C-alpha positions as YAML, in Angstrom:
chain: A
units: angstrom
residues:
- id: 1
  name: MET
  ca: [12.51, 16.08, -16.54]
- id: 2
  name: ARG
  ca: [12.45, 19.66, -14.47]
- id: 3
  name: HIS
  ca: [10.37, 22.20, -14.33]
- id: 4
  name: GLN
  ca: [11.19, 25.97, -12.48]
- id: 5
  name: ILE
  ca: [8.30, 27.98, -10.25]
- id: 6
  name: ASP
  ca: [10.16, 30.57, -8.79]
- id: 7
  name: ARG
  ca: [14.19, 32.01, -8.48]
- id: 8
  name: GLN
  ca: [15.14, 28.92, -5.52]
- id: 9
  name: ILE
  ca: [12.34, 26.42, -6.58]
- id: 10
  name: GLN
  ca: [12.20, 23.04, -9.04]
- id: 11
  name: ILE
  ca: [10.68, 20.70, -9.67]
- id: 12
  name: ILE
  ca: [11.97, 17.11, -10.26]
- id: 13
  name: GLU
  ca: [9.73, 15.12, -12.46]
- id: 14
  name: PHE
  ca: [9.01, 11.51, -12.15]
- id: 15
  name: PRO
  ca: [7.38, 10.98, -15.41]
- id: 16
  name: GLY
  ca: [4.09, 8.58, -14.99]
- id: 17
  name: PHE
  ca: [4.47, 6.26, -12.15]
- id: 18
  name: HIS
  ca: [6.93, 3.53, -10.94]
- id: 19
  name: TYR
  ca: [5.95, 2.58, -6.49]
- id: 20
  name: ALA
  ca: [10.28, 3.72, -6.30]
- id: 21
  name: ASN
  ca: [10.49, 7.10, -7.27]
- id: 22
  name: CYS
  ca: [8.33, 9.89, -6.73]
- id: 23
  name: ASN
  ca: [8.55, 13.95, -8.00]
- id: 24
  name: CYS
  ca: [10.90, 15.92, -5.70]
- id: 25
  name: LEU
  ca: [11.62, 20.03, -5.39]
- id: 26
  name: LEU
  ca: [15.07, 21.17, -5.22]
- id: 27
  name: ILE
  ca: [15.70, 24.19, -3.39]
- id: 28
  name: GLU
  ca: [19.48, 25.52, -4.34]
- id: 29
  name: ASP
  ca: [19.81, 28.26, -2.20]
- id: 30
  name: ASP
  ca: [22.04, 28.91, 0.44]
- id: 31
  name: VAL
  ca: [20.77, 25.51, 1.97]
- id: 32
  name: HIS
  ca: [20.84, 22.82, -0.45]
- id: 33
  name: CYS
  ca: [17.87, 20.79, -0.20]
- id: 34
  name: LEU
  ca: [15.52, 18.29, -1.69]
- id: 35
  name: ILE
  ca: [12.66, 17.03, -0.76]
- id: 36
  name: GLU
  ca: [12.23, 13.77, -1.26]
- id: 37
  name: THR
  ca: [15.05, 11.80, -3.06]
- id: 38
  name: GLY
  ca: [12.83, 9.05, -5.68]
- id: 39
  name: PHE
  ca: [14.01, 11.05, -8.59]
- id: 40
  name: ASN
  ca: [14.25, 9.12, -11.57]
- id: 41
  name: GLU
  ca: [18.01, 7.04, -11.74]
- id: 42
  name: SER
  ca: [18.64, 9.36, -14.89]
- id: 43
  name: GLU
  ca: [19.17, 13.19, -12.10]
- id: 44
  name: LEU
  ca: [21.77, 11.44, -10.15]
- id: 45
  name: GLU
  ca: [24.60, 11.71, -11.95]
- id: 46
  name: ASP
  ca: [23.79, 16.07, -12.22]
- id: 47
  name: LEU
  ca: [22.59, 15.71, -8.18]
- id: 48
  name: GLN
  ca: [25.79, 13.74, -6.76]
- id: 49
  name: LYS
  ca: [27.67, 17.71, -7.60]
- id: 50
  name: LEU
  ca: [25.36, 19.77, -5.30]
- id: 51
  name: PRO
  ca: [26.46, 20.58, -2.65]
- id: 52
  name: VAL
  ca: [22.71, 18.98, -1.11]
- id: 53
  name: GLN
  ca: [23.62, 19.82, 2.41]
- id: 54
  name: LEU
  ca: [19.38, 19.04, 3.69]
- id: 55
  name: ILE
  ca: [17.63, 16.42, 3.21]
- id: 56
  name: VAL
  ca: [13.55, 16.82, 4.34]
- id: 57
  name: ASN
  ca: [12.03, 13.51, 3.26]
- id: 58
  name: SER
  ca: [7.48, 13.70, 4.07]
- id: 59
  name: HIS
  ca: [7.42, 10.43, 4.93]
- id: 60
  name: GLY
  ca: [8.94, 6.18, 5.69]
- id: 61
  name: HIS
  ca: [8.21, 5.77, 2.75]
- id: 62
  name: SER
  ca: [11.25, 4.02, -0.14]
- id: 63
  name: ASP
  ca: [9.22, 6.27, -3.29]
- id: 64
  name: HIS
  ca: [10.21, 9.14, -1.01]
- id: 65
  name: CYS
  ca: [13.50, 8.06, 0.04]
- id: 66
  name: ARG
  ca: [15.08, 5.92, -2.46]
- id: 67
  name: TYR
  ca: [18.12, 8.19, -2.46]
- id: 68
  name: ASN
  ca: [18.63, 9.73, 0.64]
- id: 69
  name: TYR
  ca: [21.91, 6.89, 0.66]
- id: 70
  name: ILE
  ca: [24.03, 9.91, -1.92]
- id: 71
  name: PHE
  ca: [24.07, 12.13, -0.11]
- id: 72
  name: PRO
  ca: [25.84, 11.14, 3.17]
- id: 73
  name: GLU
  ca: [26.74, 14.66, 4.53]
- id: 74
  name: SER
  ca: [22.86, 15.44, 4.55]
- id: 75
  name: LYS
  ca: [20.97, 16.37, 7.28]
- id: 76
  name: ILE
  ca: [18.24, 13.55, 7.41]
- id: 77
  name: LEU
  ca: [14.20, 15.09, 8.75]
- id: 78
  name: MET
  ca: [11.15, 13.48, 8.78]
- id: 79
  name: HIS
  ca: [8.25, 13.38, 10.75]
- id: 80
  name: PRO
  ca: [8.88, 10.94, 14.23]
- id: 81
  name: SER
  ca: [6.40, 8.16, 13.73]
- id: 82
  name: GLU
  ca: [8.41, 8.06, 10.85]
- id: 83
  name: HIS
  ca: [11.51, 6.84, 12.05]
- id: 84
  name: ALA
  ca: [10.61, 2.94, 13.78]
- id: 85
  name: MET
  ca: [9.51, 2.48, 9.27]
- id: 86
  name: VAL
  ca: [12.82, 3.41, 8.38]
- id: 87
  name: SER
  ca: [15.10, 2.03, 10.58]
- id: 88
  name: SER
  ca: [15.05, -1.80, 8.95]
- id: 89
  name: GLY
  ca: [13.95, -3.67, 6.30]
- id: 90
  name: GLU
  ca: [11.77, -5.65, 9.80]
- id: 91
  name: ALA
  ca: [10.13, -2.91, 10.49]
- id: 92
  name: TYR
  ca: [9.25, -2.04, 7.42]
- id: 93
  name: LEU
  ca: [7.40, -5.13, 6.58]
- id: 94
  name: LYS
  ca: [5.66, -5.30, 9.76]
- id: 95
  name: GLU
  ca: [4.26, -1.54, 9.20]
- id: 96
  name: PHE
  ca: [2.51, -2.80, 5.68]
- id: 97
  name: ALA
  ca: [1.39, -6.25, 8.02]
- id: 98
  name: PHE
  ca: [3.86, -7.69, 5.42]
- id: 99
  name: ASP
  ca: [4.50, -10.66, 8.37]
- id: 100
  name: LYS
  ca: [1.62, -11.79, 8.79]
- id: 101
  name: LEU
  ca: [-0.43, -11.47, 5.20]
- id: 102
  name: VAL
  ca: [2.35, -11.66, 2.88]
- id: 103
  name: GLY
  ca: [3.85, -15.01, 2.04]
- id: 104
  name: GLN
  ca: [7.83, -15.70, 3.11]
- id: 105
  name: GLU
  ca: [8.79, -15.46, -0.55]
- id: 106
  name: TRP
  ca: [7.30, -12.10, -1.71]
- id: 107
  name: LEU
  ca: [9.35, -9.43, 1.43]
- id: 108
  name: GLU
  ca: [12.87, -9.48, 0.73]
- id: 109
  name: LEU
  ca: [11.51, -9.33, -3.04]
- id: 110
  name: PHE
  ca: [9.70, -6.03, -2.13]
- id: 111
  name: LEU
  ca: [11.90, -5.12, -0.05]
- id: 112
  name: GLN
  ca: [14.62, -5.39, -3.80]
- id: 113
  name: ALA
  ca: [11.58, -4.22, -5.58]
- id: 114
  name: MET
  ca: [10.67, -0.02, -3.46]
- id: 115
  name: HIS
  ca: [15.13, -0.24, -3.25]
- id: 116
  name: TYR
  ca: [14.89, -0.07, 0.20]
- id: 117
  name: ARG
  ca: [17.75, 0.80, 2.55]
- id: 118
  name: PRO
  ca: [17.55, 1.90, 5.97]
- id: 119
  name: ILE
  ca: [17.83, 5.05, 6.64]
- id: 120
  name: GLN
  ca: [19.95, 6.97, 9.98]
- id: 121
  name: VAL
  ca: [17.73, 9.71, 10.75]
- id: 122
  name: ASP
  ca: [19.43, 13.17, 12.24]
- id: 123
  name: GLY
  ca: [15.96, 15.40, 13.22]
- id: 124
  name: ASP
  ca: [12.46, 15.49, 13.35]
- id: 125
  name: LEU
  ca: [9.71, 17.19, 11.64]
- id: 126
  name: GLN
  ca: [6.94, 18.94, 14.11]
- id: 127
  name: ASP
  ca: [3.14, 20.07, 13.00]
- id: 128
  name: GLY
  ca: [4.07, 24.22, 12.05]
- id: 129
  name: GLN
  ca: [7.83, 24.19, 11.43]
- id: 130
  name: GLU
  ca: [9.17, 26.90, 9.73]
- id: 131
  name: LEU
  ca: [12.15, 25.38, 7.63]
- id: 132
  name: CYS
  ca: [14.45, 28.30, 6.32]
- id: 133
  name: THR
  ca: [17.26, 27.64, 3.85]
- id: 134
  name: GLY
  ca: [18.50, 31.71, 3.09]
- id: 135
  name: ARG
  ca: [15.69, 33.29, 0.61]
- id: 136
  name: CYS
  ca: [13.03, 30.22, 0.74]
- id: 137
  name: ARG
  ca: [11.12, 29.10, 3.64]
- id: 138
  name: PHE
  ca: [8.27, 26.37, 4.22]
- id: 139
  name: GLN
  ca: [6.03, 25.00, 7.50]
- id: 140
  name: VAL
  ca: [5.53, 22.03, 7.63]
- id: 141
  name: LEU
  ca: [1.65, 20.27, 8.41]
- id: 142
  name: HIS
  ca: [1.17, 16.98, 9.46]
- id: 143
  name: MET
  ca: [-1.26, 15.61, 7.16]
- id: 144
  name: PRO
  ca: [-1.83, 11.81, 8.67]
- id: 145
  name: GLY
  ca: [-3.78, 9.08, 7.05]
- id: 146
  name: HIS
  ca: [-1.61, 7.36, 4.49]
- id: 147
  name: SER
  ca: [1.03, 7.17, 7.25]
- id: 148
  name: ALA
  ca: [1.64, 8.16, 10.66]
- id: 149
  name: GLY
  ca: [4.03, 10.40, 10.56]
- id: 150
  name: HIS
  ca: [3.09, 11.49, 7.10]
- id: 151
  name: CYS
  ca: [3.82, 14.84, 5.91]
- id: 152
  name: CYS
  ca: [3.03, 18.42, 3.54]
- id: 153
  name: PHE
  ca: [5.12, 21.14, 3.17]
- id: 154
  name: ILE
  ca: [3.56, 24.38, 2.42]
- id: 155
  name: PHE
  ca: [5.36, 27.81, 0.50]
- id: 156
  name: PRO
  ca: [3.28, 30.72, 1.45]
- id: 157
  name: GLU
  ca: [5.19, 33.54, 0.12]
- id: 158
  name: GLN
  ca: [5.03, 30.77, -3.54]
- id: 159
  name: GLY
  ca: [1.50, 30.01, -2.86]
- id: 160
  name: PHE
  ca: [1.14, 26.14, -3.02]
- id: 161
  name: VAL
  ca: [2.10, 22.98, -0.87]
- id: 162
  name: PHE
  ca: [4.02, 20.12, -2.06]
- id: 163
  name: THR
  ca: [1.37, 17.44, -1.58]
- id: 164
  name: SER
  ca: [3.59, 14.40, -1.48]
- id: 165
  name: ASP
  ca: [1.16, 11.14, -0.88]
- id: 166
  name: ILE
  ca: [-1.96, 13.44, -1.36]
- id: 167
  name: GLU
  ca: [-1.57, 12.50, -5.26]
- id: 168
  name: PHE
  ca: [-4.89, 13.28, -7.07]
- id: 169
  name: SER
  ca: [-5.06, 9.63, -8.36]
- id: 170
  name: GLU
  ca: [-8.15, 8.54, -9.75]
- id: 171
  name: PHE
  ca: [-7.60, 5.37, -7.15]
- id: 172
  name: GLY
  ca: [-7.88, 8.14, -4.84]
- id: 173
  name: PRO
  ca: [-6.37, 8.02, -1.29]
- id: 174
  name: TRP
  ca: [-4.33, 4.97, 0.05]
- id: 175
  name: TYR
  ca: [-4.33, 4.04, 3.67]
- id: 176
  name: GLY
  ca: [-2.67, 0.59, 3.78]
- id: 177
  name: MET
  ca: [-0.34, 0.53, 7.22]
- id: 178
  name: VAL
  ca: [-0.10, -0.57, 9.86]
- id: 179
  name: HIS
  ca: [-0.88, 2.74, 11.09]
- id: 180
  name: SER
  ca: [-2.49, 4.01, 8.03]
- id: 181
  name: SER
  ca: [-5.91, 5.74, 9.53]
- id: 182
  name: VAL
  ca: [-9.39, 6.80, 7.52]
- id: 183
  name: SER
  ca: [-10.33, 9.55, 9.82]
- id: 184
  name: ASP
  ca: [-6.79, 10.86, 9.43]
- id: 185
  name: GLN
  ca: [-6.77, 10.75, 6.04]
- id: 186
  name: LEU
  ca: [-10.03, 13.08, 6.25]
- id: 187
  name: SER
  ca: [-9.02, 14.86, 8.40]
- id: 188
  name: SER
  ca: [-6.04, 15.79, 6.61]
- id: 189
  name: LEU
  ca: [-7.66, 16.20, 2.87]
- id: 190
  name: ASP
  ca: [-10.22, 18.08, 5.00]
- id: 191
  name: ARG
  ca: [-7.19, 20.26, 7.04]
- id: 192
  name: LEU
  ca: [-5.27, 20.74, 2.95]
- id: 193
  name: ALA
  ca: [-8.67, 22.09, 1.84]
- id: 194
  name: ALA
  ca: [-9.08, 24.95, 4.05]
- id: 195
  name: ILE
  ca: [-5.64, 26.35, 3.64]
- id: 196
  name: GLY
  ca: [-7.32, 27.41, -0.22]
- id: 197
  name: ALA
  ca: [-3.57, 26.91, -2.05]
- id: 198
  name: ASP
  ca: [-3.37, 28.45, -5.17]
- id: 199
  name: TYR
  ca: [-1.99, 24.99, -6.34]
- id: 200
  name: TYR
  ca: [-0.06, 21.74, -5.44]
- id: 201
  name: ILE
  ca: [2.97, 20.24, -6.25]
- id: 202
  name: SER
  ca: [1.48, 16.07, -5.80]
- id: 203
  name: GLY
  ca: [4.33, 13.22, -5.33]
- id: 204
  name: HIS
  ca: [3.29, 12.19, -7.93]
- id: 205
  name: HIS
  ca: [1.17, 11.93, -11.70]
- id: 206
  name: ALA
  ca: [1.07, 15.37, -13.09]
- id: 207
  name: SER
  ca: [3.29, 17.82, -10.40]
- id: 208
  name: VAL
  ca: [1.91, 20.47, -11.27]
- id: 209
  name: VAL
  ca: [-2.13, 20.87, -10.08]
- id: 210
  name: ARG
  ca: [-4.21, 23.46, -10.47]
- id: 211
  name: ASP
  ca: [-8.47, 22.98, -8.22]
- id: 212
  name: PRO
  ca: [-8.98, 26.81, -7.33]
- id: 213
  name: GLY
  ca: [-12.70, 25.67, -6.74]
- id: 214
  name: GLY
  ca: [-11.48, 22.85, -5.05]
- id: 215
  name: HIS
  ca: [-13.48, 20.34, -7.08]
- id: 216
  name: ARG
  ca: [-10.37, 17.97, -7.25]
- id: 217
  name: LEU
  ca: [-9.71, 17.06, -3.86]
- id: 218
  name: ARG
  ca: [-13.70, 16.59, -3.01]
- id: 219
  name: ALA
  ca: [-13.58, 14.29, -5.20]
- id: 220
  name: TYR
  ca: [-10.31, 13.06, -4.39]
- id: 221
  name: ARG
  ca: [-12.28, 13.20, -0.57]
- id: 222
  name: ASN
  ca: [-15.31, 11.46, -1.78]
- id: 223
  name: ILE
  ca: [-13.26, 8.19, -2.98]
- id: 224
  name: ILE
  ca: [-13.11, 7.01, 0.86]
- id: 225
  name: LEU
  ca: [-16.55, 7.78, 1.48]
- id: 226
  name: GLU
  ca: [-17.85, 5.99, -1.85]
- id: 227
  name: ARG
  ca: [-15.12, 3.09, -0.01]
- id: 228
  name: GLN
  ca: [-16.81, 3.30, 3.42]
- id: 229
  name: ARG
  ca: [-19.94, 2.89, 1.86]
- id: 230
  name: ARG
  ca: [-19.69, -0.16, 0.15]
- id: 231
  name: VAL
  ca: [-17.58, -1.44, 2.90]
- id: 232
  name: ALA
  ca: [-20.61, -0.99, 5.59]
- id: 233
  name: LYS
  ca: [-23.25, -3.01, 2.10]
- id: 234
  name: LEU
  ca: [-20.92, -6.21, 3.09]
- id: 235
  name: LEU
  ca: [-20.83, -5.40, 6.78]
- id: 236
  name: TYR
  ca: [-25.16, -4.99, 7.36]
- id: 237
  name: GLY
  ca: [-25.61, -7.49, 4.71]
- id: 238
  name: GLY
  ca: [-23.85, -10.71, 6.83]
- id: 239
  name: HIS
  ca: [-19.66, -10.05, 6.61]
- id: 240
  name: SER
  ca: [-18.32, -10.09, 9.41]
- id: 241
  name: THR
  ca: [-14.54, -10.56, 8.37]
- id: 242
  name: VAL
  ca: [-12.34, -8.30, 6.96]
- id: 243
  name: GLU
  ca: [-11.09, -11.02, 5.14]
- id: 244
  name: ASP
  ca: [-15.03, -12.43, 4.06]
- id: 245
  name: ILE
  ca: [-15.66, -8.54, 3.21]
- id: 246
  name: ALA
  ca: [-12.18, -7.89, 1.40]
- id: 247
  name: ARG
  ca: [-12.88, -10.95, -0.99]
- id: 248
  name: ASP
  ca: [-15.69, -8.12, -2.29]
- id: 249
  name: LEU
  ca: [-12.21, -6.46, -3.08]
- id: 250
  name: PRO
  ca: [-14.66, -2.75, -1.74]
- id: 251
  name: ILE
  ca: [-11.35, -1.24, -2.08]
- id: 252
  name: TYR
  ca: [-8.97, -1.92, -5.54]
- id: 253
  name: ARG
  ca: [-12.67, -3.57, -7.57]
- id: 254
  name: ARG
  ca: [-10.39, -5.54, -9.37]
- id: 255
  name: LEU
  ca: [-6.53, -6.82, -7.39]
- id: 256
  name: PRO
  ca: [-3.77, -5.47, -9.50]
- id: 257
  name: ASN
  ca: [-0.17, -7.48, -10.14]
- id: 258
  name: PRO
  ca: [1.02, -8.61, -8.24]
- id: 259
  name: LYS
  ca: [-1.78, -10.14, -6.10]
- id: 260
  name: PRO
  ca: [-0.36, -11.35, -2.82]
- id: 261
  name: ILE
  ca: [0.81, -7.73, -2.39]
- id: 262
  name: PHE
  ca: [-2.31, -5.50, -3.38]
- id: 263
  name: TRP
  ca: [-4.68, -8.44, -1.12]
- id: 264
  name: ALA
  ca: [-2.22, -7.01, 1.81]
- id: 265
  name: TYR
  ca: [-3.81, -3.85, 0.89]
- id: 266
  name: GLU
  ca: [-6.99, -4.30, 0.88]
- id: 267
  name: LEU
  ca: [-7.49, -6.45, 3.21]
- id: 268
  name: MET
  ca: [-5.38, -3.69, 5.76]
- id: 269
  name: MET
  ca: [-7.63, -0.49, 3.80]
- id: 270
  name: VAL
  ca: [-10.60, -2.84, 4.67]
- id: 271
  name: TYR
  ca: [-9.36, -2.89, 8.28]
- id: 272
  name: HIS
  ca: [-9.46, 0.82, 7.98]
- id: 273
  name: HIS
  ca: [-12.79, 1.46, 6.90]
- id: 274
  name: LEU
  ca: [-13.98, -1.24, 9.51]
- id: 275
  name: VAL
  ca: [-12.15, 0.91, 12.28]
- id: 276
  name: TYR
  ca: [-13.67, 4.30, 10.95]
- id: 277
  name: LEU
  ca: [-17.35, 2.71, 11.14]
- id: 278
  name: GLU
  ca: [-16.44, 1.79, 14.57]
- id: 279
  name: GLU
  ca: [-15.39, 5.27, 15.87]
- id: 280
  name: GLN
  ca: [-18.54, 6.38, 14.37]
- id: 281
  name: GLY
  ca: [-20.95, 3.83, 15.85]
- id: 282
  name: TYR
  ca: [-21.98, 1.57, 13.35]
- id: 283
  name: ALA
  ca: [-19.92, -0.93, 14.17]
- id: 284
  name: GLY
  ca: [-17.98, -3.51, 16.93]
- id: 285
  name: HIS
  ca: [-16.50, -6.95, 16.79]
- id: 286
  name: ASP
  ca: [-15.47, -9.56, 19.09]
- id: 287
  name: GLY
  ca: [-12.36, -10.53, 18.31]
- id: 288
  name: HIS
  ca: [-11.93, -11.20, 14.96]
- id: 289
  name: THR
  ca: [-15.20, -11.03, 14.22]
- id: 290
  name: TRP
  ca: [-17.11, -8.11, 13.15]
- id: 291
  name: PHE
  ca: [-21.22, -6.11, 14.22]
- id: 292
  name: PRO
  ca: [-23.36, -3.99, 13.01]
- id: 293
  name: THR
  ca: [-24.23, -1.60, 16.02]
- id: 294
  name: LYS
  ca: [-27.57, -0.15, 13.83]
- id: 295
  name: THR
  ca: [-29.95, -2.44, 13.96]
- id: 296
  name: GLY
  ca: [-33.20, -2.75, 12.78]
- id: 297
  name: ILE
  ca: [-31.82, -0.37, 9.00]
- id: 298
  name: SER
  ca: [-29.58, -1.13, 5.87]
- id: 299
  name: ALA
  ca: [-26.19, 0.30, 4.81]
- id: 300
  name: GLU
  ca: [-27.25, 3.12, 3.11]
- id: 301
  name: GLN
  ca: [-29.39, 3.70, 5.91]
- id: 302
  name: LEU
  ca: [-26.36, 5.50, 7.37]
- id: 303
  name: SER
  ca: [-25.43, 8.68, 8.07]
- id: 304
  name: ILE
  ca: [-21.76, 8.45, 5.98]
...
């Protein structure tokens, strides 16, 4: 499904949610450009007829790069922090920590489910970089947290930001990779709020998000803080390892299927919350053992 939002720009919307697909932008200009290639398979025939010269990927997750390979003549741009992850299936799995957290029998199944293909990146995206396709100009916003090199793209003349995996879902932000970060995710959301865009185009779910008062963005951000409070309560209540805390499911609350995959996500996101508590001065660790650093108070008294 496509929506024309500007003379040169269309949203290629993927209805619903699927882990191997996302919403994309098509810019038909002097340079034909795709931002993301996780579109529906039904779009393949029409898009292959276009002279797509440039592919801009917000980050290296396969649902955003799925069909890069069908445009062999296109130049592919991605933040340098993502290059290693897209270089091989082994590197991709390591960035999810699946080499340590998931049984061997799941690894190939995961790559197949994500339609993983190695990607040769041709150039870098950097914060503040301006890309011009002719009449259309947009700017790169490095917005890490979800992944180390996650980027958004601001279209100043059109008044919107393509937010990729800052996607306003009820579940909230996802930061379950080795180089994800709670503090980076919070900073990225604060930066996005300060821009004050007319509207956002999300990488998943409903493509166009209007939030003039910033209520949805604040609610989305507050989910991180709610998780932080749950993790802190478990730590200050005597749980001392990532695994012990994760068993209470402070992130997912209930694990979706396939459970081994989502258990790995839970572990990684709990770990990143503990790191953030450490950055705040509320936690420390000795090897795999974590402990509170504020004694004589409860988790509810922490300024989270």
